[in-house]
Each structure stands twice: as structure tokens, then as C-alpha cells.
C-alpha positions in Angstrom: 1.1 -96.2 68.7 0.2 -94.8 65.2 -2.3 -96.9 63.3 -1.4 -98.3 59.9 -3.5 -96.9 57.1 -4.8 -99.7 54.8 -7.2 -99.2 51.8 -9.1 -102.5 52.2 -8.9 -105.3 54.9 -10.6 -108.6 54.3 -11.1 -111.0 57.3 -13.0 -114.3 57.4 -13.5 -117.4 59.6 -13.0 -115.7 62.9 -15.5 -118.1 64.6 -16.4 -115.8 67.6 -18.1 -117.9 70.2 -15.9 -120.9 69.9 -12.9 -122.0 72.0 -10.6 -122.0 69.0 -11.1 -118.3 68.2 -8.1 -116.0 68.7 -10.1 -113.0 69.7 -7.4 -111.3 71.7 -5.0 -111.4 68.8 -7.6 -110.2 66.3 -8.4 -107.3 68.6 -4.8 -106.3 68.7 -4.7 -106.4 64.9 -7.9 -104.4 64.5 -6.6 -101.7 67.0 -3.4 -101.4 65.0 -5.0 -100.5 61.6 -7.0 -97.6 60.1 -8.8 -99.2 57.2 -10.8 -97.3 54.5 -13.0 -100.4 54.1 -13.4 -103.5 56.2 -14.9 -106.7 54.6 -15.9 -109.5 57.0 -16.1 -112.4 54.6 -18.2 -115.0 56.5 -18.0 -117.2 59.6 -17.3 -114.2 61.8 -19.7 -115.3 64.5 -20.1 -119.1 64.8 -23.9 -119.3 65.2 -23.8 -123.0 64.6 -21.9 -123.7 67.8 -23.0 -120.6 69.7 -23.7 -121.1 73.4 -24.8 -118.4 75.8 -22.4 -120.0 78.3 -19.4 -119.2 76.2 -19.0 -115.6 75.1 -15.8 -114.3 76.6 -15.2 -110.5 77.1 -12.4 -110.7 74.4 -15.1 -111.8 71.9 -17.3 -108.9 72.8 -14.4 -106.5 72.5 -13.9 -107.6 68.9 -17.6 -106.8 68.2 -17.2 -103.4 69.8 -14.1 -102.6 67.7 -15.9 -103.5 64.5 -18.8 -101.2 65.7 -16.3 -98.5 66.4 -15.3 -98.6 62.7 -19.0 -98.3 61.8 -19.5 -95.2 64.1 -16.4 -93.6 62.4 -18.1 -94.0 59.0 -15.8 -96.7 57.7 -17.7 -99.0 55.3 -18.0 -102.4 57.0 -19.4 -105.2 54.8 -20.5 -108.3 56.6 -20.8 -111.2 54.1 -22.6 -114.3 55.3 -20.9 -117.7 55.5 -22.1 -121.2 56.4 -21.5 -120.9 60.2 -23.5 -117.6 60.3 -25.9 -118.6 57.5 -28.9 -117.6 59.8 -28.0 -114.0 58.8 -28.7 -114.7 55.1 -32.4 -114.1 55.6 -31.5 -110.5 56.6 -29.2 -109.8 53.6 -29.6 -106.4 52.0 -29.7 -104.9 55.5 -28.0 -101.5 55.9 -27.3 -99.5 59.1 -25.2 -96.5 58.5 -21.9 -97.7 57.0 -22.6 -101.3 58.0 -23.8 -103.4 55.1 -25.0 -107.0 55.4 -24.8 -109.1 52.1 -24.4 -112.6 50.9 -21.8 -111.5 48.3 -20.6 -108.3 46.7 -18.9 -107.0 43.6 -16.6 -104.0 44.2 -14.5 -101.9 41.9 -10.9 -101.9 43.1 -8.8 -99.3 41.2 -10.9 -100.0 38.1 -10.9 -103.8 38.5 -13.9 -105.9 39.5 -13.6 -107.9 42.6 -16.1 -110.7 43.3 -16.2 -111.4 47.0 -18.1 -114.1 48.8 -17.4 -116.7 51.6 -17.2 -119.8 49.3 -19.2 -122.5 51.1 -21.4 -122.6 47.9 -18.5 -124.8 46.4 -18.6 -127.2 49.3 -20.6 -130.4 48.3 -20.7 -131.5 52.0 -22.3 -128.1 52.9 -24.9 -128.3 50.1 -26.1 -131.9 50.5 -25.1 -133.1 54.1 -25.4 -130.1 56.3 -25.8 -132.3 59.5 -22.5 -134.0 58.6 -20.8 -130.7 58.1 -22.1 -129.5 61.5 -20.9 -132.6 63.2 -17.5 -132.1 61.6 -17.5 -128.5 62.9 -18.0 -129.7 66.4 -15.1 -132.2 66.0 -12.9 -129.5 64.6 -13.6 -127.2 67.5 -12.7 -130.1 69.9 -9.5 -130.7 68.0 -8.6 -127.0 68.3 -9.3 -127.0 72.1 -7.1 -130.1 72.5 -4.4 -128.4 70.4 -4.5 -125.3 72.5 -3.9 -127.3 75.7 -1.0 -129.2 73.9 0.5 -125.9 72.8 0.3 -124.6 76.4 2.3 -127.6 77.5 4.8 -127.2 74.7 5.3 -123.5 75.5 5.9 -124.4 79.2 8.6 -126.8 78.1 10.1 -124.2 75.8 9.3 -126.1 72.6 7.7 -124.9 69.4 4.0 -124.9 69.0 2.2 -127.2 66.5 -1.1 -127.4 64.6 -3.0 -130.7 64.8 -5.5 -129.9 62.0 -2.8 -128.5 59.7 -0.9 -131.8 60.1 -4.1 -133.8 59.5 -4.8 -131.8 56.3 -1.2 -132.3 55.1 -1.5 -136.1 55.6 -4.6 -136.5 53.5 -4.3 -136.1 49.8 -8.1 -135.5 49.6 -7.8 -132.3 51.7 -5.2 -130.9 49.3 -7.3 -132.0 46.3 -10.3 -130.3 47.8 -8.4 -127.0 48.3 -7.1 -127.1 44.7 -10.6 -127.9 43.3 -12.1 -125.1 45.4 -9.6 -122.6 44.1 -10.0 -123.7 40.4 -13.8 -123.6 40.6 -13.7 -120.1 42.0 -11.3 -119.0 39.3 -13.2 -120.6 36.4 -16.5 -118.9 37.5 -14.7 -115.5 38.0 -13.1 -115.6 34.5 -16.5 -116.6 33.0 -18.1 -113.6 34.7 -15.3 -111.3 33.6 -14.0 -110.5 37.1 -10.4 -109.6 37.7 -10.3 -110.7 41.4 -12.1 -113.4 43.3 -11.9 -113.3 47.1 -13.1 -116.1 49.3 -12.7 -117.6 52.8 -14.2 -120.9 54.1 -11.2 -123.3 53.6 -8.9 -121.7 56.2 -6.1 -121.5 53.7 -4.7 -118.0 53.0 -3.6 -117.6 49.4 -2.8 -115.1 46.6 -2.1 -116.5 43.2 -3.0 -116.0 39.5 -5.1 -119.0 38.3 -5.8 -119.8 34.6 -9.3 -120.8 33.7 -9.8 -124.4 32.8 -12.0 -124.0 29.6 -11.8 -120.3 28.9 -8.9 -118.1 27.9 -7.7 -115.7 30.6 -7.0 -115.9 34.3 -8.0 -114.2 37.6 -6.2 -113.3 40.7 -7.6 -115.7 43.4 -7.3 -114.5 47.0 -8.2 -116.2 50.3 -8.1 -114.5 53.7 -7.4 -117.7 55.7 -8.7 -117.6 59.2 -8.4 -116.5 62.9 -8.5 -120.0 64.4 -5.1 -121.3 63.3 -3.5 -119.2 60.6 -4.3 -115.8 62.1 -4.3 -114.1 58.6 -6.1 -111.3 56.7 -5.9 -109.8 53.3 -4.8 -106.2 52.9 -5.0 -104.0 49.8 -2.8 -100.9 49.8 -0.9 -99.0 47.2 -2.6 -101.1 44.5 -1.1 -104.3 45.9 -2.7 -107.3 47.7 -0.8 -108.9 50.6 -1.5 -111.5 53.2 -1.1 -110.2 56.8 0.1 -112.9 59.2 -0.2 -112.1 62.9 3.2 -112.2 64.7 3.0 -111.8 68.5 6.4 -110.1 68.5 5.0 -107.2 66.5 2.4 -106.5 69.3 4.6 -106.7 72.4 3.5 -104.2 75.0 0.0 -103.9 73.5 -2.9 -104.4 75.9 -6.5 -105.4 75.3 -7.8 -102.4 77.3 -10.4 -100.2 75.5 -11.2 -96.6 75.7 -14.3 -95.9 77.7 -15.7 -94.2 74.6 -15.4 -97.5 72.7 -17.9 -99.2 75.0 -20.2 -96.3 75.7 -23.9 -97.4 75.3 -22.9 -100.4 73.1 -23.9 -103.1 75.7 -27.1 -101.3 76.4 -28.0 -101.2 72.7 -27.0 -104.7 71.8 -27.1 -107.9 73.9 -25.1 -110.2 71.5 -25.8 -113.4 73.5 -29.6 -113.0 73.4 -29.5 -111.8 69.8 -27.5 -114.9 68.6 -29.7 -117.2 70.6 -32.7 -115.9 68.8 -31.1 -116.4 65.4 -30.2 -120.0 66.4 -33.8 -120.8 67.6 -35.4 -119.3 64.5 -33.2 -121.3 62.2 -34.6 -124.6 63.3 
């Protein structure tokens, strides 16, 4: 199958290493595209909840596919988030076309794009990290329960549902937080004279023009969503931003099999389980 050419792809909140991660679906998506640039905007590997006992082969295949982009010379930016914050001490690391940063500013067809994960706007993250980590464990448990429920619903021929999205929709505070997050990002971007601000973190894909609160002007706010529930990414092509939404019907017949060349020497060069365990130990 011919790969789709895309100028820029932005992915965030994959949470590799957790039960809620849809690694197989993400792998199919990554295999279907030929990006000129890939931006991994935080929480790609969930080091907070990482356990050496849970790292399925599908999760390793996603890492291999990303490394394949690197070996092909495609620029891959890894921007740190809160769940992979242990990597922040290694920011400014370059390895070929792989670049590790906390945030970046890129020129996109003459316009400045300010790109970062977005946890800096989360008061819970800044002042009660232990509470945020406890919430993350609860969220992962909810996702695991949701997966089992959806398996039962599918067996009965009924439509799948999302527990956490229903919970978010029920609470006005969740909607208020999302709106405040987006407005804060927009206000700062306008103040800094950026035309785009691109975030992740809140697991809510969005593209919309937002006017600044106190300054004249506006900015195009974009959020890539997540690969736990929404299964979304941002794509930039032909001078237009769009939200990609994974649809299983579009990938019927695709397999997760890899070419032998994709895996050649990668496992020998990088033991992801041991590497992440070291990051986790060094952070405490």
C-alpha cells in the first residue's frame, strides 16, 4: 500500500508502557504515512507508570517504527511531557535526525509555531505532583476496565463507549479546565507573537482560532489529542492543519508484521525496559 506523504505529523500522549495505550493502532498509522517531519509532543513513553513486567511487543514495534524514521533521515523531535519528565534532564540531546527538547519554535511556511506538551499550565502538576501521579494510576485503571467493558459490548454487537469521556462531560470543572488551558496557551502565544501554538496533555484534539484576552490579535490553537482514547494526531499538508482520527475500517487487511530490516540490530543496541527502569530509579 502506498504511503501517504505528509509535511508534518504531531503525536502526543501515547503512554507506551500502560494498558490503555493503543500501540497496534498507532503502529498501523505510522506505517501508513511518509512524514517530512515527526513531532512527538510529550507523554510518548509513560515512565511514571512504567513496569518491566508490562512492555508488549506492539509497544516495542512503535519504538522501532519511530527509529526507522530516524534512520531514514526524517527529523524526529521528541518533546518532553509530565509522564516522561525524567527525560528533561537530557534535553538538547541530538542523535542524527533525532532531537530531544522540552519545547521548540518552528517556522511553518513563514509562520512561527510554538510547540510544547502543556503540563506547565496544570496547577495540579506544578504543586501536587504526588496527587497527579495517583490520578494517573486511577485513570489507567479506568481505561483497563473500559477496555474489558468494550470487549463485552463488541461481543454483544453493541457500540463501544468511553468511561473517562463520559466522566469529563459530566463535570463542569473538566470543561472549564480545558477552556482555561486553551485560553492560557493562546494568550501567551499572542504575547510572544507566535501564529500557532501546539500542545498535548489534556487528551482533547482541537484546532481553532482563539482571540487573546488582554491583547489584540489571535492565534491558531492546536492540540493533537491522544492515543489512549481519541486515537488522534495533527497533520500539516498543503498549508493546512487537520486532525487525523484513526478509523479501523481504513486499515482493514493491514498487519502488524515488520520487515526484518526494521528490527535489524535495534534490540541489540537498545534495551528499552532496562533504559526506562534506570530513568525511573534516577528520578527518585
